[in-house]
Backbone bond lengths (Angstrom), bond angles and torsions (degrees), N, CA, C in turn:
res aa  C-N    CA-C-N  psi(-1)  N-CA   C-N-CA  omega(-1)  CA-C   N-CA-C  phi
1 E - - - 1.471 - - 1.547 109.76 -
2 T 1.305 118.66 -40.27 1.450 121.20 178.30 1.525 111.52 -61.99
3 D 1.335 116.29 -41.02 1.456 120.63 178.38 1.549 110.19 -61.90
4 R 1.301 117.48 -44.16 1.474 120.69 179.95 1.516 110.23 -62.11
5 R 1.310 117.17 -42.02 1.471 120.42 179.37 1.528 110.36 -63.65
6 L 1.341 117.42 -42.31 1.456 120.79 179.22 1.524 110.55 -64.95
7 I 1.323 115.94 -40.42 1.471 119.44 -179.79 1.531 109.93 -66.87
8 R 1.330 118.61 -43.39 1.476 121.49 177.33 1.523 111.06 -60.06
9 T 1.317 116.60 -43.16 1.467 121.42 179.50 1.526 109.13 -62.67
10 R 1.315 118.10 -43.12 1.447 121.57 -179.15 1.531 111.49 -66.41
11 I 1.320 116.73 -39.94 1.462 121.81 177.59 1.517 110.45 -62.07
12 E 1.314 116.20 -45.49 1.467 121.26 178.77 1.536 111.03 -61.94
13 T 1.305 117.53 -42.67 1.463 120.97 177.52 1.532 110.41 -61.59
14 L 1.298 117.03 -43.98 1.472 120.74 179.60 1.529 111.34 -65.27
15 R 1.335 116.68 -38.70 1.482 120.21 177.62 1.528 110.75 -61.85
16 R 1.326 116.61 -43.72 1.461 119.70 179.21 1.543 110.73 -63.62
17 E 1.319 115.18 -41.77 1.476 119.33 178.97 1.539 110.83 -63.32
18 L 1.326 116.84 -43.44 1.477 120.05 177.27 1.534 111.76 -63.40
19 A 1.330 117.89 -37.74 1.461 120.58 177.74 1.513 110.82 -64.60
20 R 1.354 116.19 -39.91 1.474 120.46 178.11 1.549 110.82 -64.72
21 I 1.317 116.31 -43.55 1.444 121.05 178.97 1.533 110.84 -63.53
22 D 1.343 116.46 -41.21 1.471 121.34 179.65 1.518 110.54 -61.71
23 L 1.315 117.34 -44.63 1.461 121.92 178.26 1.535 110.44 -61.22
24 Q 1.322 116.36 -43.63 1.463 122.55 179.54 1.528 108.72 -60.69
25 R 1.295 119.08 -46.90 1.453 122.97 -178.84 1.542 110.76 -64.94
26 Q 1.321 117.54 -39.93 1.480 120.33 177.56 1.510 110.76 -61.19
27 T 1.337 116.24 -41.78 1.450 121.36 179.41 1.520 110.78 -62.31
28 R 1.335 117.12 -46.52 1.461 121.44 179.25 1.533 110.94 -64.37
29 R 1.340 116.21 -42.28 1.457 120.69 -178.86 1.547 109.98 -60.89
30 K 1.352 115.99 -43.26 1.457 120.10 179.68 1.518 110.57 -60.75
31 G 1.345 116.21 -43.23 1.480 120.26 177.96 1.511 112.81 -61.49
32 R 1.333 117.01 -37.32 1.437 120.72 179.51 1.514 111.83 -70.60
33 Q 1.336 117.14 -35.92 1.454 120.21 -178.27 1.518 112.20 -67.09
34 E 1.339 116.51 -25.62 1.459 120.55 -178.33 1.521 113.00 -89.81
35 S 1.317 117.68 -0.13 1.463 122.52 -178.27 1.520 112.54 -103.27
36 F 1.316 115.73 151.05 1.452 120.16 170.75 1.524 107.21 -73.10
37 R 1.327 117.90 153.97 1.435 121.76 -179.35 1.546 110.37 -126.31
38 A 1.350 115.91 142.79 1.450 120.98 174.32 1.509 108.43 -144.94
39 S 1.338 116.17 153.10 1.469 120.59 -179.50 1.511 109.58 -129.13
40 L 1.324 114.20 142.19 1.488 120.93 173.06 1.534 105.79 -92.89
41 I 1.304 115.25 117.00 1.476 119.55 179.29 1.513 109.37 -124.94
42 G 1.316 115.97 152.59 1.469 120.51 176.56 1.504 109.99 162.20
43 Y 1.309 115.20 -176.96 1.459 120.28 -179.25 1.507 110.03 -69.17
44 T 1.321 115.27 161.47 1.459 120.63 -179.73 1.523 111.43 -65.60
45 N 1.325 116.12 146.02 1.444 123.54 175.57 1.516 114.75 62.73
46 V 1.336 116.96 40.75 1.466 120.83 178.53 1.525 113.62 -114.64
47 G 1.359 117.33 -1.13 1.476 118.77 174.89 1.517 114.09 109.42
48 K 1.314 120.09 14.64 1.487 120.58 -179.91 1.521 111.03 -61.01
49 S 1.322 117.69 -44.26 1.457 121.21 -178.91 1.519 110.83 -67.67
50 T 1.315 118.25 -35.84 1.458 121.60 176.59 1.528 111.21 -62.35
51 I 1.352 116.35 -43.38 1.483 120.41 176.71 1.523 109.90 -63.37
52 M 1.331 117.07 -40.52 1.467 121.56 179.41 1.546 108.44 -59.61
53 N 1.326 117.35 -46.27 1.468 119.81 179.03 1.522 112.52 -63.77
54 L 1.325 117.45 -38.54 1.470 120.14 178.93 1.512 112.76 -65.01
55 F 1.322 116.53 -44.37 1.468 119.82 -179.58 1.519 113.28 -73.62
56 S 1.289 117.91 -39.12 1.467 120.70 -171.13 1.527 114.57 -98.34
57 G 1.339 116.65 -18.08 1.441 118.80 -173.38 1.519 113.12 74.73
58 A 1.320 115.81 10.17 1.472 121.57 179.25 1.533 109.15 -76.43
59 E 1.298 113.02 173.63 1.470 119.34 176.34 1.507 109.10 -122.46
60 V 1.347 116.16 57.63 1.436 121.70 177.17 1.530 107.95 -68.10
61 L 1.327 117.81 140.15 1.468 121.91 -179.47 1.518 111.18 -54.94
62 V 1.357 115.31 126.95 1.477 120.80 177.23 1.531 106.15 -125.08
63 E 1.307 116.25 120.76 1.466 121.20 178.26 1.525 108.56 -139.84
64 D 1.335 116.64 148.67 1.441 121.17 176.71 1.529 109.23 -84.67
65 Q 1.337 115.00 68.94 1.466 119.22 178.56 1.535 107.55 -152.19
66 L 1.290 116.01 157.61 1.452 121.43 178.05 1.529 109.79 -67.36
67 F 1.290 116.09 136.57 1.456 124.46 176.18 1.530 114.11 57.28
68 A 1.339 117.20 42.42 1.460 119.90 172.64 1.531 108.64 -64.37
69 T 1.330 117.39 -32.53 1.466 121.46 175.63 1.531 107.49 -94.39
70 L 1.324 116.33 114.28 1.471 120.53 -179.49 1.528 111.36 -104.96
71 D 1.331 117.94 -19.43 1.465 121.86 179.26 1.532 107.42 -129.21
72 P 1.317 116.71 143.71 1.454 120.10 174.49 1.545 111.29 -60.96
73 T 1.328 116.32 142.88 1.458 120.60 178.18 1.522 107.44 -124.04
74 V 1.324 117.13 140.28 1.470 122.36 -179.56 1.520 108.21 -122.24
75 R 1.339 116.56 132.18 1.447 123.02 176.34 1.525 109.06 -133.86
76 Q 1.326 114.50 152.70 1.467 120.28 176.75 1.538 108.03 -89.00
77 V 1.328 115.51 133.28 1.463 121.29 -178.54 1.531 108.49 -125.66
78 P 1.315 118.23 121.86 1.487 119.93 177.82 1.517 111.44 -71.77
79 L 1.334 115.73 132.95 1.469 120.17 175.69 1.537 108.82 -93.26
80 D 1.330 116.82 -47.86 1.441 123.19 176.19 1.514 106.39 -148.37
81 S 1.315 116.42 -162.01 1.470 119.08 -174.96 1.521 113.62 -69.77
82 T 1.342 118.27 -18.40 1.453 119.60 -176.35 1.530 114.91 -120.06
83 H 1.335 117.66 -12.52 1.474 120.02 -175.58 1.499 111.23 -121.18
84 T 1.316 115.72 144.64 1.474 121.94 172.89 1.545 107.46 -133.30
85 I 1.306 114.42 161.86 1.454 120.30 171.35 1.514 109.07 -123.36
86 L 1.303 115.75 155.79 1.447 122.37 170.51 1.497 106.03 -97.25
87 L 1.324 116.78 114.07 1.454 122.30 -176.59 1.527 108.93 -103.04
88 S 1.346 116.75 124.67 1.460 121.26 -179.19 1.503 110.29 -105.11
89 D 1.332 116.25 131.08 1.452 122.66 172.14 1.522 106.25 -98.61
90 T 1.313 117.47 121.39 1.462 122.25 -170.81 1.537 110.32 -105.59
91 V 1.333 114.16 165.80 1.471 121.14 173.45 1.517 107.63 -70.68
92 G 1.318 117.77 140.22 1.444 120.64 -176.75 1.528 114.76 -72.13
93 F 1.321 113.77 156.88 1.469 120.47 175.07 1.531 108.10 -87.09
94 I 1.314 115.74 155.30 1.468 119.79 169.41 1.504 109.62 -130.59
95 R 1.323 115.27 153.39 1.468 121.44 178.38 1.517 109.93 -96.89
96 K 1.289 116.69 147.81 1.457 124.12 173.26 1.542 111.66 53.06
97 L 1.305 114.75 56.05 1.457 120.78 177.17 1.512 109.80 -63.51
98 P 1.346 118.57 127.04 1.489 120.91 179.52 1.521 109.35 -64.46
99 H 1.323 114.52 143.80 1.474 120.22 179.89 1.487 111.72 -81.93
């Protein structure tokens, strides 16, 4: 009986935590839907992350090496006092990828 009670308590705690996370994600999703979006695209090692840092004030990893950015990064960038954009730093393209 004690084990069942502990399990029920744990399940209820997890449900509350999931509900909190769901609400948080809905709030973020709504904010993203109301923003303009732009992406920095181009070949690898051409300065996309540097541009992202300049526009957003972020500290995205910048290195003089191929594929320093392995995952897309999104930051909010103010355009003026009322508008912002979501700026995405993408993984670079390469030419003539070996098979």
